[in-house]
Each structure stands twice: as structure tokens, then as C-alpha cells.
PDB file of N, CA, C and O in Angstrom:
ATOM      1  N   MET A   1     307.873 -12.571  76.497  1.00  0.00           N
ATOM      2  CA  MET A   1     308.176 -14.011  76.210  1.00  0.00           C
ATOM      3  C   MET A   1     309.654 -14.191  76.380  1.00  0.00           C
ATOM      4  O   MET A   1     310.473 -13.533  75.738  1.00  0.00           O
ATOM      5  N   ILE A   2     309.985 -15.154  77.317  1.00  0.00           N
ATOM      6  CA  ILE A   2     311.428 -15.561  77.516  1.00  0.00           C
ATOM      7  C   ILE A   2     311.927 -16.719  76.469  1.00  0.00           C
ATOM      8  O   ILE A   2     311.303 -17.775  76.366  1.00  0.00           O
ATOM      9  N   ILE A   3     312.941 -16.474  75.805  1.00  0.00           N
ATOM     10  CA  ILE A   3     313.347 -17.450  74.810  1.00  0.00           C
ATOM     11  C   ILE A   3     313.947 -18.780  75.688  1.00  0.00           C
ATOM     12  O   ILE A   3     314.697 -18.581  76.644  1.00  0.00           O
ATOM     13  N   LYS A   4     313.640 -19.838  75.373  1.00  0.00           N
ATOM     14  CA  LYS A   4     314.286 -21.177  76.007  1.00  0.00           C
ATOM     15  C   LYS A   4     315.887 -21.023  75.822  1.00  0.00           C
ATOM     16  O   LYS A   4     316.392 -20.628  74.772  1.00  0.00           O
ATOM     17  N   GLY A   5     316.565 -21.358  76.891  1.00  0.00           N
ATOM     18  CA  GLY A   5     318.053 -21.197  76.793  1.00  0.00           C
ATOM     19  C   GLY A   5     318.646 -19.912  77.005  1.00  0.00           C
ATOM     20  O   GLY A   5     319.867 -19.782  76.919  1.00  0.00           O
ATOM     21  N   SER A   6     317.819 -18.860  77.299  1.00  0.00           N
ATOM     22  CA  SER A   6     318.359 -17.553  77.509  1.00  0.00           C
ATOM     23  C   SER A   6     318.829 -17.560  78.929  1.00  0.00           C
ATOM     24  O   SER A   6     318.801 -18.551  79.659  1.00  0.00           O
ATOM     25  N   ARG A   7     319.325 -16.202  79.308  1.00  0.00           N
ATOM     26  CA  ARG A   7     319.796 -16.110  80.673  1.00  0.00           C
ATOM     27  C   ARG A   7     318.768 -15.547  81.625  1.00  0.00           C
ATOM     28  O   ARG A   7     318.999 -15.225  82.790  1.00  0.00           O
ATOM     29  N   TYR A   8     317.593 -15.463  80.994  1.00  0.00           N
ATOM     30  CA  TYR A   8     316.517 -14.829  81.725  1.00  0.00           C
ATOM     31  C   TYR A   8     315.406 -16.003  81.986  1.00  0.00           C
ATOM     32  O   TYR A   8     315.024 -16.874  81.204  1.00  0.00           O
ATOM     33  N   SER A   9     315.035 -15.764  83.251  1.00  0.00           N
ATOM     34  CA  SER A   9     313.791 -16.602  83.753  1.00  0.00           C
ATOM     35  C   SER A   9     312.645 -15.603  83.992  1.00  0.00           C
ATOM     36  O   SER A   9     312.837 -14.408  84.220  1.00  0.00           O
ATOM     37  N   GLU A  10     311.518 -16.151  83.926  1.00  0.00           N
ATOM     38  CA  GLU A  10     310.311 -15.463  84.179  1.00  0.00           C
ATOM     39  C   GLU A  10     309.890 -15.596  85.591  1.00  0.00           C
ATOM     40  O   GLU A  10     309.879 -16.668  86.196  1.00  0.00           O
ATOM     41  N   SER A  11     309.510 -14.335  86.136  1.00  0.00           N
ATOM     42  CA  SER A  11     308.863 -14.309  87.670  1.00  0.00           C
ATOM     43  C   SER A  11     308.009 -13.278  87.644  1.00  0.00           C
ATOM     44  O   SER A  11     307.748 -12.638  86.625  1.00  0.00           O
ATOM     45  N   THR A  12     307.515 -13.061  88.813  1.00  0.00           N
ATOM     46  CA  THR A  12     306.506 -12.112  88.974  1.00  0.00           C
ATOM     47  C   THR A  12     306.848 -11.012  89.831  1.00  0.00           C
ATOM     48  O   THR A  12     307.731 -11.208  90.666  1.00  0.00           O
ATOM     49  N   GLU A  13     306.198  -9.684  89.751  1.00  0.00           N
ATOM     50  CA  GLU A  13     306.516  -8.707  90.677  1.00  0.00           C
ATOM     51  C   GLU A  13     305.395  -7.943  91.034  1.00  0.00           C
ATOM     52  O   GLU A  13     304.833  -7.416  90.074  1.00  0.00           O
ATOM     53  N   THR A  14     304.846  -7.704  92.284  1.00  0.00           N
ATOM     54  CA  THR A  14     303.819  -6.971  92.719  1.00  0.00           C
ATOM     55  C   THR A  14     304.224  -5.757  93.100  1.00  0.00           C
ATOM     56  O   THR A  14     305.128  -5.698  93.934  1.00  0.00           O
ATOM     57  N   ARG A  15     303.681  -4.617  92.605  1.00  0.00           N
ATOM     58  CA  ARG A  15     303.655  -3.186  93.079  1.00  0.00           C
ATOM     59  C   ARG A  15     302.517  -2.574  93.049  1.00  0.00           C
ATOM     60  O   ARG A  15     301.810  -2.577  92.042  1.00  0.00           O
ATOM     61  N   ASN A  16     302.163  -1.903  94.276  1.00  0.00           N
ATOM     62  CA  ASN A  16     300.807  -1.285  94.456  1.00  0.00           C
ATOM     63  C   ASN A  16     299.600  -2.309  94.070  1.00  0.00           C
ATOM     64  O   ASN A  16     298.637  -1.937  93.399  1.00  0.00           O
ATOM     65  N   GLY A  17     299.726  -3.444  94.491  1.00  0.00           N
ATOM     66  CA  GLY A  17     298.762  -4.303  94.197  1.00  0.00           C
ATOM     67  C   GLY A  17     298.569  -5.038  92.990  1.00  0.00           C
ATOM     68  O   GLY A  17     297.796  -5.981  92.817  1.00  0.00           O
ATOM     69  N   VAL A  18     299.477  -4.428  92.039  1.00  0.00           N
ATOM     70  CA  VAL A  18     299.405  -5.181  90.725  1.00  0.00           C
ATOM     71  C   VAL A  18     300.486  -6.036  90.299  1.00  0.00           C
ATOM     72  O   VAL A  18     301.640  -5.607  90.265  1.00  0.00           O
ATOM     73  N   THR A  19     300.198  -7.180  89.983  1.00  0.00           N
ATOM     74  CA  THR A  19     301.097  -8.178  89.705  1.00  0.00           C
ATOM     75  C   THR A  19     301.602  -8.327  88.317  1.00  0.00           C
ATOM     76  O   THR A  19     300.743  -8.491  87.451  1.00  0.00           O
ATOM     77  N   ASN A  20     302.730  -8.301  87.991  1.00  0.00           N
ATOM     78  CA  ASN A  20     303.195  -8.209  86.516  1.00  0.00           C
ATOM     79  C   ASN A  20     304.264  -9.451  86.212  1.00  0.00           C
ATOM     80  O   ASN A  20     304.994  -9.835  87.125  1.00  0.00           O
ATOM     81  N   LEU A  21     304.318  -9.976  85.080  1.00  0.00           N
ATOM     82  CA  LEU A  21     305.347 -10.821  84.674  1.00  0.00           C
ATOM     83  C   LEU A  21     306.670 -10.092  84.428  1.00  0.00           C
ATOM     84  O   LEU A  21     306.687  -9.140  83.649  1.00  0.00           O
ATOM     85  N   ILE A  22     307.745 -10.485  85.037  1.00  0.00           N
ATOM     86  CA  ILE A  22     308.985  -9.637  84.527  1.00  0.00           C
ATOM     87  C   ILE A  22     310.135 -10.741  84.177  1.00  0.00           C
ATOM     88  O   ILE A  22     310.006 -11.881  84.625  1.00  0.00           O
ATOM     89  N   ALA A  23     311.067 -10.452  83.510  1.00  0.00           N
ATOM     90  CA  ALA A  23     312.207 -11.204  83.214  1.00  0.00           C
ATOM     91  C   ALA A  23     313.388 -10.863  84.259  1.00  0.00           C
ATOM     92  O   ALA A  23     313.775  -9.725  84.529  1.00  0.00           O
ATOM     93  N   THR A  24     313.842 -11.962  84.748  1.00  0.00           N
ATOM     94  CA  THR A  24     314.944 -11.969  85.817  1.00  0.00           C
ATOM     95  C   THR A  24     316.080 -12.434  85.197  1.00  0.00           C
ATOM     96  O   THR A  24     316.045 -13.433  84.478  1.00  0.00           O
ATOM     97  N   ASN A  25     317.271 -11.691  85.444  1.00  0.00           N
ATOM     98  CA  ASN A  25     318.416 -12.180  84.962  1.00  0.00           C
ATOM     99  C   ASN A  25     319.108 -13.077  85.821  1.00  0.00           C
ATOM    100  O   ASN A  25     319.304 -12.799  87.004  1.00  0.00           O
ATOM    101  N   THR A  26     319.542 -14.283  85.222  1.00  0.00           N
ATOM    102  CA  THR A  26     320.052 -15.397  86.259  1.00  0.00           C
ATOM    103  C   THR A  26     321.545 -15.436  85.702  1.00  0.00           C
ATOM    104  O   THR A  26     321.974 -15.084  84.603  1.00  0.00           O
ATOM    105  N   GLU A  27     322.289 -16.046  86.956  1.00  0.00           N
ATOM    106  CA  GLU A  27     323.628 -16.147  86.625  1.00  0.00           C
ATOM    107  C   GLU A  27     323.831 -17.811  86.409  1.00  0.00           C
ATOM    108  O   GLU A  27     323.217 -18.627  87.097  1.00  0.00           O
ATOM    109  N   PHE A  28     324.707 -18.156  85.438  1.00  0.00           N
ATOM    110  CA  PHE A  28     324.967 -19.595  85.085  1.00  0.00           C
ATOM    111  C   PHE A  28     326.054 -20.088  85.975  1.00  0.00           C
ATOM    112  O   PHE A  28     327.103 -19.472  86.169  1.00  0.00           O
ATOM    113  N   THR A  29     325.756 -21.181  86.480  1.00  0.00           N
ATOM    114  CA  THR A  29     326.867 -21.950  87.323  1.00  0.00           C
ATOM    115  C   THR A  29     326.953 -23.402  86.900  1.00  0.00           C
ATOM    116  O   THR A  29     325.976 -24.004  86.455  1.00  0.00           O
ATOM    117  N   SER A  30     328.118 -23.930  87.047  1.00  0.00           N
ATOM    118  CA  SER A  30     328.069 -25.485  86.831  1.00  0.00           C
ATOM    119  C   SER A  30     329.182 -25.838  87.598  1.00  0.00           C
ATOM    120  O   SER A  30     330.220 -25.191  87.736  1.00  0.00           O
ATOM    121  N   SER A  31     328.858 -27.003  88.128  1.00  0.00           N
ATOM    122  CA  SER A  31     329.891 -27.749  88.947  1.00  0.00           C
ATOM    123  C   SER A  31     330.766 -28.798  88.393  1.00  0.00           C
ATOM    124  O   SER A  31     331.588 -29.470  89.016  1.00  0.00           O
ATOM    125  N   SER A  32     330.444 -28.856  86.987  1.00  0.00           N
ATOM    126  CA  SER A  32     331.280 -29.885  86.101  1.00  0.00           C
ATOM    127  C   SER A  32     331.616 -29.361  84.963  1.00  0.00           C
ATOM    128  O   SER A  32     330.744 -29.048  84.153  1.00  0.00           O
ATOM    129  N   TYR A  33     332.973 -29.174  84.704  1.00  0.00           N
ATOM    130  CA  TYR A  33     333.451 -28.530  83.338  1.00  0.00           C
ATOM    131  C   TYR A  33     334.857 -29.110  83.120  1.00  0.00           C
ATOM    132  O   TYR A  33     335.591 -29.615  83.969  1.00  0.00           O
ATOM    133  N   TYR A  34     335.094 -28.928  81.743  1.00  0.00           N
ATOM    134  CA  TYR A  34     336.551 -29.044  81.488  1.00  0.00           C
ATOM    135  C   TYR A  34     337.163 -27.756  81.023  1.00  0.00           C
ATOM    136  O   TYR A  34     336.529 -26.726  80.796  1.00  0.00           O
ATOM    137  N   THR A  35     338.572 -27.931  80.894  1.00  0.00           N
ATOM    138  CA  THR A  35     339.206 -26.626  80.344  1.00  0.00           C
ATOM    139  C   THR A  35     339.956 -26.790  79.328  1.00  0.00           C
ATOM    140  O   THR A  35     340.607 -27.816  79.128  1.00  0.00           O
ATOM    141  N   VAL A  36     339.937 -25.688  78.508  1.00  0.00           N
ATOM    142  CA  VAL A  36     340.674 -25.455  77.146  1.00  0.00           C
ATOM    143  C   VAL A  36     341.643 -24.354  77.114  1.00  0.00           C
ATOM    144  O   VAL A  36     341.547 -23.465  77.960  1.00  0.00           O
ATOM    145  N   ILE A  37     342.547 -24.324  76.244  1.00  0.00           N
ATOM    146  CA  ILE A  37     343.402 -23.120  76.338  1.00  0.00           C
ATOM    147  C   ILE A  37     343.129 -22.269  74.978  1.00  0.00           C
ATOM    148  O   ILE A  37     343.168 -22.830  73.883  1.00  0.00           O
ATOM    149  N   SER A  38     342.902 -21.133  75.090  1.00  0.00           N
ATOM    150  CA  SER A  38     342.313 -20.335  74.026  1.00  0.00           C
ATOM    151  C   SER A  38     343.437 -20.043  72.962  1.00  0.00           C
ATOM    152  O   SER A  38     344.607 -19.792  73.251  1.00  0.00           O
ATOM    153  N   ASP A  39     342.974 -20.105  71.830  1.00  0.00           N
ATOM    154  CA  ASP A  39     343.808 -19.658  70.579  1.00  0.00           C
ATOM    155  C   ASP A  39     343.886 -18.238  70.309  1.00  0.00           C
ATOM    156  O   ASP A  39     343.158 -17.467  70.934  1.00  0.00           O
ATOM    157  N   GLN A  40     344.730 -17.806  69.406  1.00  0.00           N
ATOM    158  CA  GLN A  40     344.615 -16.383  69.093  1.00  0.00           C
ATOM    159  C   GLN A  40     343.241 -15.990  68.333  1.00  0.00           C
ATOM    160  O   GLN A  40     342.774 -16.662  67.413  1.00  0.00           O
ATOM    161  N   GLY A  41     342.682 -14.852  68.826  1.00  0.00           N
ATOM    162  CA  GLY A  41     341.531 -14.329  68.203  1.00  0.00           C
ATOM    163  C   GLY A  41     340.096 -15.104  68.715  1.00  0.00           C
ATOM    164  O   GLY A  41     339.031 -14.934  68.123  1.00  0.00           O
ATOM    165  N   GLU A  42     340.211 -15.779  69.635  1.00  0.00           N
ATOM    166  CA  GLU A  42     339.000 -16.509  69.993  1.00  0.00           C
ATOM    167  C   GLU A  42     338.224 -15.594  71.025  1.00  0.00           C
ATOM    168  O   GLU A  42     338.737 -14.777  71.789  1.00  0.00           O
ATOM    169  N   THR A  43     336.857 -15.906  70.888  1.00  0.00           N
ATOM    170  CA  THR A  43     335.997 -15.021  71.726  1.00  0.00           C
ATOM    171  C   THR A  43     335.116 -15.998  72.503  1.00  0.00           C
ATOM    172  O   THR A  43     335.185 -17.208  72.286  1.00  0.00           O
ATOM    173  N   PHE A  44     334.255 -15.451  73.444  1.00  0.00           N
ATOM    174  CA  PHE A  44     333.316 -16.338  74.195  1.00  0.00           C
ATOM    175  C   PHE A  44     332.256 -16.952  73.194  1.00  0.00           C
ATOM    176  O   PHE A  44     331.751 -18.060  73.372  1.00  0.00           O
ATOM    177  N   GLN A  45     331.963 -16.113  72.109  1.00  0.00           N
ATOM    178  CA  GLN A  45     330.885 -16.576  71.003  1.00  0.00           C
ATOM    179  C   GLN A  45     331.655 -17.672  70.347  1.00  0.00           C
ATOM    180  O   GLN A  45     331.121 -18.780  70.298  1.00  0.00           O
ATOM    181  N   SER A  46     332.725 -17.520  69.889  1.00  0.00           N
ATOM    182  CA  SER A  46     333.316 -18.575  69.017  1.00  0.00           C
ATOM    183  C   SER A  46     333.498 -19.639  69.716  1.00  0.00           C
ATOM    184  O   SER A  46     333.131 -20.700  69.210  1.00  0.00           O
ATOM    185  N   LEU A  47     334.056 -19.651  70.943  1.00  0.00           N
ATOM    186  CA  LEU A  47     334.036 -20.799  71.932  1.00  0.00           C
ATOM    187  C   LEU A  47     332.667 -21.433  72.207  1.00  0.00           C
ATOM    188  O   LEU A  47     332.549 -22.658  72.220  1.00  0.00           O
ATOM    189  N   ALA A  48     331.775 -20.725  72.395  1.00  0.00           N
ATOM    190  CA  ALA A  48     330.391 -21.296  72.608  1.00  0.00           C
ATOM    191  C   ALA A  48     329.860 -21.865  71.607  1.00  0.00           C
ATOM    192  O   ALA A  48     329.052 -22.751  71.885  1.00  0.00           O
ATOM    193  N   ASN A  49     330.097 -21.591  70.220  1.00  0.00           N
ATOM    194  CA  ASN A  49     329.723 -22.102  69.101  1.00  0.00           C
ATOM    195  C   ASN A  49     330.460 -23.636  68.732  1.00  0.00           C
ATOM    196  O   ASN A  49     329.914 -24.586  68.169  1.00  0.00           O
ATOM    197  N   ARG A  50     331.744 -23.557  69.191  1.00  0.00           N
ATOM    198  CA  ARG A  50     332.530 -24.813  69.072  1.00  0.00           C
ATOM    199  C   ARG A  50     332.101 -25.696  70.022  1.00  0.00           C
ATOM    200  O   ARG A  50     331.703 -26.796  69.636  1.00  0.00           O
ATOM    201  N   TYR A  51     332.102 -25.399  71.351  1.00  0.00           N
ATOM    202  CA  TYR A  51     331.755 -26.455  72.421  1.00  0.00           C
ATOM    203  C   TYR A  51     330.396 -26.663  72.912  1.00  0.00           C
ATOM    204  O   TYR A  51     329.994 -27.683  73.471  1.00  0.00           O
ATOM    205  N   LEU A  52     329.654 -25.499  72.629  1.00  0.00           N
ATOM    206  CA  LEU A  52     328.260 -25.610  73.183  1.00  0.00           C
ATOM    207  C   LEU A  52     327.189 -25.639  72.040  1.00  0.00           C
ATOM    208  O   LEU A  52     325.974 -25.725  72.215  1.00  0.00           O
ATOM    209  N   ASN A  53     327.844 -25.555  70.842  1.00  0.00           N
ATOM    210  CA  ASN A  53     326.978 -25.847  69.443  1.00  0.00           C
ATOM    211  C   ASN A  53     326.070 -24.667  69.244  1.00  0.00           C
ATOM    212  O   ASN A  53     325.193 -24.718  68.381  1.00  0.00           O
ATOM    213  N   ASN A  54     326.241 -23.584  70.016  1.00  0.00           N
ATOM    214  CA  ASN A  54     325.493 -22.291  69.939  1.00  0.00           C
ATOM    215  C   ASN A  54     326.095 -21.153  70.393  1.00  0.00           C
ATOM    216  O   ASN A  54     326.186 -20.937  71.602  1.00  0.00           O
ATOM    217  N   PRO A  55     326.648 -20.166  69.314  1.00  0.00           N
ATOM    218  CA  PRO A  55     327.084 -18.852  69.734  1.00  0.00           C
ATOM    219  C   PRO A  55     326.369 -18.023  70.716  1.00  0.00           C
ATOM    220  O   PRO A  55     326.992 -17.272  71.467  1.00  0.00           O
ATOM    221  N   SER A  56     325.159 -18.120  70.742  1.00  0.00           N
ATOM    222  CA  SER A  56     324.426 -17.084  71.485  1.00  0.00           C
ATOM    223  C   SER A  56     324.392 -17.596  73.070  1.00  0.00           C
ATOM    224  O   SER A  56     323.793 -17.010  73.972  1.00  0.00           O
ATOM    225  N   MET A  57     325.124 -18.748  73.199  1.00  0.00           N
ATOM    226  CA  MET A  57     325.440 -19.307  74.698  1.00  0.00           C
ATOM    227  C   MET A  57     326.569 -18.603  75.402  1.00  0.00           C
ATOM    228  O   MET A  57     326.939 -18.877  76.543  1.00  0.00           O
ATOM    229  N   TYR A  58     327.114 -17.621  74.586  1.00  0.00           N
ATOM    230  CA  TYR A  58     328.518 -17.159  75.040  1.00  0.00           C
ATOM    231  C   TYR A  58     328.464 -16.666  76.468  1.00  0.00           C
ATOM    232  O   TYR A  58     329.505 -16.486  77.098  1.00  0.00           O
ATOM    233  N   TRP A  59     327.158 -16.424  77.041  1.00  0.00           N
ATOM    234  CA  TRP A  59     327.174 -15.665  78.392  1.00  0.00           C
ATOM    235  C   TRP A  59     327.480 -16.762  79.423  1.00  0.00           C
ATOM    236  O   TRP A  59     327.925 -16.466  80.532  1.00  0.00           O
ATOM    237  N   LYS A  60     327.226 -18.097  79.033  1.00  0.00           N
ATOM    238  CA  LYS A  60     327.378 -19.210  79.881  1.00  0.00           C
ATOM    239  C   LYS A  60     329.000 -19.272  80.163  1.00  0.00           C
ATOM    240  O   LYS A  60     329.404 -19.486  81.306  1.00  0.00           O
ATOM    241  N   LEU A  61     329.815 -19.095  79.177  1.00  0.00           N
ATOM    242  CA  LEU A  61     331.060 -19.023  79.260  1.00  0.00           C
ATOM    243  C   LEU A  61     331.661 -17.927  79.995  1.00  0.00           C
ATOM    244  O   LEU A  61     332.627 -18.079  80.742  1.00  0.00           O
ATOM    245  N   ALA A  62     331.023 -16.709  79.755  1.00  0.00           N
ATOM    246  CA  ALA A  62     331.467 -15.501  80.637  1.00  0.00           C
ATOM    247  C   ALA A  62     331.130 -15.612  81.950  1.00  0.00           C
ATOM    248  O   ALA A  62     331.853 -15.064  82.783  1.00  0.00           O
ATOM    249  N   ASP A  63     329.959 -16.351  82.363  1.00  0.00           N
ATOM    250  CA  ASP A  63     329.518 -16.461  83.886  1.00  0.00           C
ATOM    251  C   ASP A  63     330.578 -17.404  84.552  1.00  0.00           C
ATOM    252  O   ASP A  63     330.865 -17.189  85.730  1.00  0.00           O
ATOM    253  N   VAL A  64     331.172 -18.422  83.886  1.00  0.00           N
ATOM    254  CA  VAL A  64     331.886 -19.343  84.563  1.00  0.00           C
ATOM    255  C   VAL A  64     333.403 -18.878  84.345  1.00  0.00           C
ATOM    256  O   VAL A  64     334.235 -19.543  84.962  1.00  0.00           O
ATOM    257  N   ASN A  65     333.836 -17.914  83.619  1.00  0.00           N
ATOM    258  CA  ASN A  65     335.125 -17.315  83.525  1.00  0.00           C
ATOM    259  C   ASN A  65     335.318 -15.923  83.981  1.00  0.00           C
ATOM    260  O   ASN A  65     336.184 -15.226  83.453  1.00  0.00           O
ATOM    261  N   LYS A  66     334.575 -15.484  84.915  1.00  0.00           N
ATOM    262  CA  LYS A  66     334.677 -14.225  85.498  1.00  0.00           C
ATOM    263  C   LYS A  66     336.073 -13.554  85.560  1.00  0.00           C
ATOM    264  O   LYS A  66     336.233 -12.341  85.424  1.00  0.00           O
ATOM    265  N   SER A  67     337.007 -14.392  85.765  1.00  0.00           N
ATOM    266  CA  SER A  67     338.287 -13.666  85.853  1.00  0.00           C
ATOM    267  C   SER A  67     338.707 -12.759  84.586  1.00  0.00           C
ATOM    268  O   SER A  67     339.408 -11.753  84.690  1.00  0.00           O
ATOM    269  N   LEU A  68     338.251 -13.187  83.541  1.00  0.00           N
ATOM    270  CA  LEU A  68     338.626 -12.808  82.320  1.00  0.00           C
ATOM    271  C   LEU A  68     337.618 -11.543  81.949  1.00  0.00           C
ATOM    272  O   LEU A  68     337.906 -10.981  80.893  1.00  0.00           O
ATOM    273  N   GLY A  69     336.645 -11.096  82.565  1.00  0.00           N
ATOM    274  CA  GLY A  69     335.979 -10.120  82.321  1.00  0.00           C
ATOM    275  C   GLY A  69     335.083 -10.397  80.863  1.00  0.00           C
ATOM    276  O   GLY A  69     334.742 -11.523  80.501  1.00  0.00           O
ATOM    277  N   TYR A  70     334.880  -9.545  80.358  1.00  0.00           N
ATOM    278  CA  TYR A  70     334.242  -9.907  78.950  1.00  0.00           C
ATOM    279  C   TYR A  70     334.999  -9.090  77.950  1.00  0.00           C
ATOM    280  O   TYR A  70     334.580  -7.976  77.638  1.00  0.00           O
ATOM    281  N   PRO A  71     336.079  -9.581  77.438  1.00  0.00           N
ATOM    282  CA  PRO A  71     336.981  -8.846  76.457  1.00  0.00           C
ATOM    283  C   PRO A  71     336.421  -9.255  75.072  1.00  0.00           C
ATOM    284  O   PRO A  71     335.809 -10.316  74.955  1.00  0.00           O
ATOM    285  N   ASP A  72     336.605  -8.504  74.121  1.00  0.00           N
ATOM    286  CA  ASP A  72     336.141  -8.563  72.946  1.00  0.00           C
ATOM    287  C   ASP A  72     336.830  -9.715  72.333  1.00  0.00           C
ATOM    288  O   ASP A  72     336.195 -10.390  71.522  1.00  0.00           O
ATOM    289  N   VAL A  73     338.197 -10.061  72.654  1.00  0.00           N
ATOM    290  CA  VAL A  73     339.024 -11.087  72.029  1.00  0.00           C
ATOM    291  C   VAL A  73     339.728 -11.676  73.489  1.00  0.00           C
ATOM    292  O   VAL A  73     340.348 -10.948  74.265  1.00  0.00           O
ATOM    293  N   ILE A  74     339.526 -12.989  73.674  1.00  0.00           N
ATOM    294  CA  ILE A  74     340.348 -13.687  74.957  1.00  0.00           C
ATOM    295  C   ILE A  74     341.766 -13.639  74.537  1.00  0.00           C
ATOM    296  O   ILE A  74     342.213 -13.931  73.427  1.00  0.00           O
ATOM    297  N   PRO A  75     342.433 -13.215  75.620  1.00  0.00           N
ATOM    298  CA  PRO A  75     343.866 -13.368  75.261  1.00  0.00           C
ATOM    299  C   PRO A  75     344.462 -14.788  74.931  1.00  0.00           C
ATOM    300  O   PRO A  75     344.073 -15.763  75.573  1.00  0.00           O
ATOM    301  N   MET A  76     345.284 -14.896  74.060  1.00  0.00           N
ATOM    302  CA  MET A  76     345.831 -16.226  73.658  1.00  0.00           C
ATOM    303  C   MET A  76     346.455 -16.901  74.758  1.00  0.00           C
ATOM    304  O   MET A  76     347.266 -16.292  75.456  1.00  0.00           O
ATOM    305  N   GLY A  77     346.115 -18.278  75.016  1.00  0.00           N
ATOM    306  CA  GLY A  77     346.928 -18.914  76.048  1.00  0.00           C
ATOM    307  C   GLY A  77     345.979 -19.017  77.363  1.00  0.00           C
ATOM    308  O   GLY A  77     346.310 -19.816  78.238  1.00  0.00           O
ATOM    309  N   SER A  78     344.920 -18.305  77.510  1.00  0.00           N
ATOM    310  CA  SER A  78     344.038 -18.266  78.699  1.00  0.00           C
ATOM    311  C   SER A  78     343.289 -19.566  78.814  1.00  0.00           C
ATOM    312  O   SER A  78     342.852 -20.223  77.869  1.00  0.00           O
ATOM    313  N   VAL A  79     343.192 -19.867  80.157  1.00  0.00           N
ATOM    314  CA  VAL A  79     342.629 -21.152  80.440  1.00  0.00           C
ATOM    315  C   VAL A  79     340.868 -20.844  80.598  1.00  0.00           C
ATOM    316  O   VAL A  79     340.305 -20.054  81.356  1.00  0.00           O
ATOM    317  N   ILE A  80     340.398 -21.595  79.787  1.00  0.00           N
ATOM    318  CA  ILE A  80     338.975 -21.184  79.646  1.00  0.00           C
ATOM    319  C   ILE A  80     338.009 -22.540  80.316  1.00  0.00           C
ATOM    320  O   ILE A  80     338.222 -23.670  79.876  1.00  0.00           O
ATOM    321  N   ARG A  81     337.159 -22.359  81.188  1.00  0.00           N
ATOM    322  CA  ARG A  81     336.276 -23.544  81.634  1.00  0.00           C
ATOM    323  C   ARG A  81     335.036 -23.491  80.642  1.00  0.00           C
ATOM    324  O   ARG A  81     334.331 -22.548  80.283  1.00  0.00           O
ATOM    325  N   ILE A  82     335.025 -24.673  80.368  1.00  0.00           N
ATOM    326  CA  ILE A  82     333.698 -24.984  79.396  1.00  0.00           C
ATOM    327  C   ILE A  82     332.620 -25.977  80.211  1.00  0.00           C
ATOM    328  O   ILE A  82     332.826 -27.161  80.476  1.00  0.00           O
ATOM    329  N   PRO A  83     331.606 -25.322  80.492  1.00  0.00           N
ATOM    330  CA  PRO A  83     330.551 -26.154  81.363  1.00  0.00           C
ATOM    331  C   PRO A  83     329.984 -27.393  80.717  1.00  0.00           C
ATOM    332  O   PRO A  83     329.678 -27.306  79.528  1.00  0.00           O
ATOM    333  N   LEU A  84     329.797 -28.601  81.387  1.00  0.00           N
ATOM    334  CA  LEU A  84     329.533 -29.661  80.796  1.00  0.00           C
ATOM    335  C   LEU A  84     327.778 -29.781  80.499  1.00  0.00           C
ATOM    336  O   LEU A  84     327.270 -30.478  79.621  1.00  0.00           O
ATOM    337  N   LYS A  85     327.067 -28.936  81.449  1.00  0.00           N
ATOM    338  CA  LYS A  85     325.539 -28.821  81.253  1.00  0.00           C
ATOM    339  C   LYS A  85     325.374 -27.381  81.114  1.00  0.00           C
ATOM    340  O   LYS A  85     324.254 -26.902  80.938  1.00  0.00           O
TER     341      LYS A  85
END
């Protein structure tokens, strides 16, 4: 079962004539976003909670801010893109 809003989508895979449902990892992209400057101690989860109203959507922020990698804590003063959709 794929949870709605997760980074996974459902697809099928056929091997040796047998078709199975599989979860496929999808990368989030957005053509519209705004930027914020990170404060001390912020994480992708805390920013997702504040701006997307859901801390489990942290992966969307990580996907559109690849230059930061995935730090435990985002360096203070970093420019963070927040997707609008």
C-alpha cells in the first residue's frame, strides 16, 4: 500500500512472466517556489512542518535543495527553496 503524499508511486514489474506491484521512488520537482533563509537549528523536517504543514514532507524540501545534501541541521543563513505545490 502506498501512502498518499509519500515519495513513492505504485507501478508494475514483470519478471519471468509474473507481474507484481512495486513501489517506485519518485523525485519531487517544482517550477514554482519561494525562498527563505534558515535560522539556527532548523531541519528539513522543521521547515516542512512550518511551510508545508506536514513534517513528513521533508523529502520535498530535500529534493528541491540538493545543494545542501541532507544535513541533520541546515547551516544557519542557508537559502532554502520552498515549493508552492
